[in-house]
Phi, psi and omega in degrees: 000132183276162182300330177300331182275349177257081185230154180303141180091344181280161170291136175293146169297132178289146178206163169218141182209150172297137185224151168255125183146220184298322182232152181280342178214142179240131174240133184299315181307328184287342181261009176304139181094348174250157170276135179242129170257113186254108181241135179257135182223151186298313189200134171307143172057037177246160185305310180297315184290328176292318177301311183295316175296322181290323180289321175296324179292319179298326176262012184295323175293332176291316177300313182300314176306326182275359184079032182244144172245137180260135175231118173269136181230135168211175179278001180295160179283166177299323176299317175297318183293323181300313179300307184298316182290321175294327184289328183248005180053048177291130183267000181246160183287148170247130186262127177274102182256063184293338178262001173072014182295319182288316177304320175296311181301324181259007173056048182253002179277117181229157182279128185238145181233109181237113178059039178083353181262118181270130175211170176258125183222170179278127173278119186302120183213154175227137178240125175258124183252127184284180183292343176265002178086017179259148174291122182255340183197141174229132174225125176247167181052046180296145167260126188302311187292127178085355189288316182301318178297320178297319178297317175306315178303321181290315178302312183301338184274346181281143175295000000 
């Protein structure tokens, strides 16, 4: 799916994925009626991803009070997610997108060039899905620090 199709007001792509956390599998349709904060991050237990996860954790009660569920997504395995979530006590599910289906559906796989080595990686991105399953907000090229608070402000404004 191209990024043009992931736009505010569009239906969010339906998905189901293996998860570490409350449930062993998450389906978007099962969260209908809740606001969903779906954040994609490059890799478990790396500095930026840890910062982002810790900030969402600190604000988790506020997200819950606003009727929102947080879902973190990376291409890491469930075993990696378990270590990461346990190490930092994340209260929300981490989805294992090992087949890259979610990353592809939300168009977050981008070419990266580090020290002359070109690879395909996850562009840190966040999608807020409203209670009716529509995309309410999209942010790409996210900077981890302060991001969770900015997303909480957006969530609080949704009906």
